N, C-alpha and C positions, 0 to 999 in steps of 0.2 A: 831246323830248329825254329820254334815259334817265339818271336820276340815278345817281351812282356807288354810293350806299348801297343801291340796288336791284339791283346786279349780283351775281351768284352764280357760283361756279366750276362746272366740269363735274362734279366730284365731288359737289357739293351738288345738282346737277341729278339725278344718279343716285339719291340718297337722297330727293329730292323725288318722283320717280316711284315709288319703293318705298312711301313713306308714302301716296301718293295711290291706289295700286293695291291695297294690302292693306286688307282691311276685313271686311265681314260675310260674304263668301263662304267664308272659311276654316272656318266652323262648319257650314254647310249643304251645301256642295258635294259632299262624299262621298256623302251620302244621295241627292242629285239625280242624280249621275252613275251610281251603282250601279243605280238604278231602271231605267235604259235600257241601259247598257253592261255590266252585271254585272261579271265579273272583269276586264274590259278598261277599267274606268272610269279607271284611271290613264293609259292610252293616250289616252283622250279629252282628258284634261287637257293632255297634251303636244301633241296636235294643235291644241288651242285656243291654246296658247302659241305655236306656230309661226305661226298666223294672226295673233296679236297682233303678232308681230315684223314681219310684212308690213304691217300697218296702221300701225305706228310708222314704217316706211320711207316710206309714203305721206304721213303727216303731216309728217315731216321734210322731204321733197321740196317740199311746199307752203310750209312755213315758210322754207326756204332761199331761196326766190325773193323773200321779203320779210323780210330779216334784221333790219330795224329796226322791224318792226311786229308787234303782237299780232294775233290774228284779228279783233278789233274794228276795227282800223285798216286792215287790208289787204283786208277784204271789199268796201268801197266801191270800191277800186281795180280790182277784178276785175269786179264786177257792176253798178257804178254806185252813186251816192250813196243813192238811195231803197231799192233792193233790198238793198244792202249793210247799211244800218242795220236793215232789217227782219230780215235773217238774223242780225245781231248780237244783236238782242233775242231771237230764237228760241234762240240759244245760251245766253243768260242764263237763259231759262226752263228749258232742258235741265239746266244746272248746278244751279239751285235745286231742280228736281224730283228730281235724282239725290241730292242731300244729304238731302232730305226722306225719300226711300225708305230710305236708309242709317239715318237716325235712327229711322225707324219700326220697322225690324227690330231695331235696338239696344234700343229701349224694350221690345219684345216679349220678347227674350231675357233682359234684366236683370230684367224684371218676373216672368218665369217661374222663373228660377234663383236669384235673390238677394233682390230687394226686392218680394216678392209683394204687400205691402200699401201700397207707396208709389204715389201717384197718377202716372199717365202724364205729366201736365203738369209735375209736379215734376221727374221725371227729365229731361225735355226742356229745361226752363228751366235747370237746373243745368249740363247739358252745353253748351247753346248759349251761356250766359253765359261759360263758361270758354273755349269756342272763339272767341267774338267778341273776347275780350280779345287773343288772339294774331292773329286774322285781320286786325285793323286795323293791324298792324305792317307795316313794309316787308318786301320779299321776302327780304332777307338775314337778318333776324332769324328769320323763319319757317323758312328753310332750315337755319339753325344748330340749331334745336330738332329738326328732322327728322333731322339727322345723328345726334344723341344718342339720340333715341327709336328709331331703327332697330335698335339693339342689343337691344331687347326681343324681336326676332324670334329671336335666338339662344337666349334663355331659353325661348321657346315651343317651339322644336325640341327642346331638352333635356328639357322636361317631357313632350313627346310620346314621347320615347325610352323613358320608363318603361313605356309600353304594350307594348314588345317583350319584356317578361318573360312575357307571356301571348299569344303569337301562334300562328297556325296557317296556314302558307303555303298549305295546300291549299284554303283558302277562295276563293282567286282563280282556281282551276282549274275547268273549262277557261277559259283567258283569252279565247279567241275564242268563247265560248258564245253571245253575242248576235250575233256576226257583224260584219263591217266596216261594214255599213250603219248598224247601231244605234250602234256606237262613234263613227262620224263624226257621227251625229245628236246624240249626247250631247255631243260637243265644241262644238256650237252653244250648248248650255245653259251650258257652261263659259266661254263668251266674256264673259258679263255680270258674273260675279263678278270678272273681271279688269279691269274698266273703271277708269279713273283716269289712264292713260297719255296721254290727250288733254290733260292739263295742259300739254304742250309747245306747244300752240296759243297759250297765253297767256303762258308764261314764256320761250319761245325767245329773244326779243330781249334778255332780261336776262342771258343766260348768256354768260360770257366764252369766248373761244377760237374755233377754226375750226369750221365746220359739221359736218365729219366726226367731230370729237371729241364734239360734242353728240349726234350719232346713236349713237355708241358708248356714251355715258353713259346715254341713255334706254333703249337696248336692253338694256344690262347690268342696269339697275335693274329692268326688266320681267322679265328672265330670272330674277333672284333670287326674285321672287314666283311665277313659273311653277313653278320647282323646289320652292318651299315648298308650294304648293298640291298639286302632284303627290305630294310626300312625305306630306302629310297624308291625301290620298285613299288612297294605297297602304297607309299605316298603318292606316286604318280598315278597309280591305278584309281585312287579314290578322288583325285582332283580332275583328271581328264576323262571324258567319256570314251567308251570303246570306239566310237566313230572318229574321234579326234586323234586318239593316240597313234594310229598308223601313219599319220602325216606329220608327226612331231618327232624329229630325230633326237633332240635333246630336251626331254620334257621338263627336267628340273630348271633349266635356264628359262624356258618359256614361262614356267610357273612363277619364278622370282621376278621376271621382267614386269609382271602385272602388279607388283607391290611397290610402294614408295612411302617415304615418310617426309616430314617437313624439312628435315636436314638432308636426308639421303634419298635421292630420286631413283637411282638404279641399283637395287640390291643384287641384281644378277651380275653386275660388274664386280661387286665385292666377292661374291661366290666364285667368279671366274679367277679373281686374283689369288684366292686361297687354292683353287684348283691348279693354277699354274705353279704355285709353290710345291704342291704335292707331286705334280708331274716331274718337277725338277729333282726332287728327292728320289723318285722312282728311277729316273734316268741315271742318277749317280749310282744307285744300287746295281743296275744292269751293267753300267760301265765298269764298276768294280769287279763284277763277276767275270766279265770278258778280259779285262786287263790283268787280273790275277793269273789267268791261264796264259796270256801272252808273256807276262813276266816270268812265269814258271818255265816256259820253253825257251825264251830268247834273252832274258835279262837277269838270270840267276835269282829269281824271286822278287825282283824290284818292279812292282807293277806300275809305278808312276812313270817309268820310262816308256811304257807302252801307251799311255793315255793320249799323247798327241796324235799318233797315227790311227788309233782306235776311234777317236773323235772325228777324224777326217773321213774314215770309212762310213761311219754312221751318218755324217752329213751328206755324203754322196747318195747313200741308199734312201735317205729321207727326201732328198731332192727329186730322185727318180719317181717317187710315188705321188706324183701330182695328178696324173690321169686316173679317172675312176676305174678303168680296166686294170691298171697296175695296182691300185689299192686293193681291188678284189683279189688279184693274184697274191698279194702279200697276205691277205686274210686267210686264203686257202693254204698257203705255205706255212703260216704260223700255226695253224691247226695241226697240220701233219707233223711239224717239228715238235709241238707240245706233246702229242701222243707218243712220239718216238723217244724224245730225250727226257721227258718228265715222268712218263708212266711206263712205257714198254721197256726201254733200255735199263732203267734202274731195277725193275722187277727181275729182268733176266740176269743182271749182274748180281743181285742179291741171291738168287737161286744158285748161280754158279759159284759164288763165294762159299756157300754151304757145301755144295757137292764137291768142290775142289779143296775144301777146308782152308780157304784163303782168309787171312785176317791180319790186321796191323798190330803193332805193339801197343 
């Protein structure tokens, strides 16, 4: 039974997707795409966005067949009780591993740009304690904060516009220098910074309204992030030359570091402060996805009881990822997990639900 206090509107679903999807990728994506697609990196971002919209359609089609169930409750209905629970635990591992990867990158960036002498464990503990306080609340409370915090994206865009005072549009030419093959290849790398839309697998039954409205809300939320990322990639491409871009891991921060006003000397720190807030909301979303599953299996649906030990697991995983070799391993694993749990498995489940004529009430 879905409690009324856990229900959210379709508008809140849109902002939930926005806050789940925006995250660490906004800083490093321009560098990664330019390395492969050159001046066509912004096209790669758009292609990845189109792929994300198709994936959202698949996830929505699957959830629509079980409108009153989260992924943890409809998996056994499709695959059987044992396999369904096993896959449910696998999704929990995926969600916990994803948030650990996000926080690992967060600690690296903050430690590099702002708090060079602050221990990694202190950064992670402060962030996780803050996120845990919100993650234990019901869905409606979380969604309300996400609506408010989404306005930080507007500020981020405004700050990025300062860079247009020193642009050179010729830096992106020739746009097709790398060729369509490399541009499409780069779009594959852009898929992973756009993760987060899979949150609909967990919160779909808590959203009010008709199923088509839920699809529109999720797609629109994802579209906002796709356009934001494409804008930031394009901005980086016309500010930094093709020779400079490969050696700048966070182009947006380097761009803003070069600007100052009479009152504000370090605009990049303002940007980072907003980014930290965005990372926190994304962390809350991923924690909610994982603890909803843990609550379903171990705490009779009360996800807040699972928050403490879920946070501890995330902390350990994020602390392990200090060595560059471990970080690279995490990146490779998250790509495999994403293809498996967000694309491959939902598509297979959707097909089997039709073949076996499985659906919820």
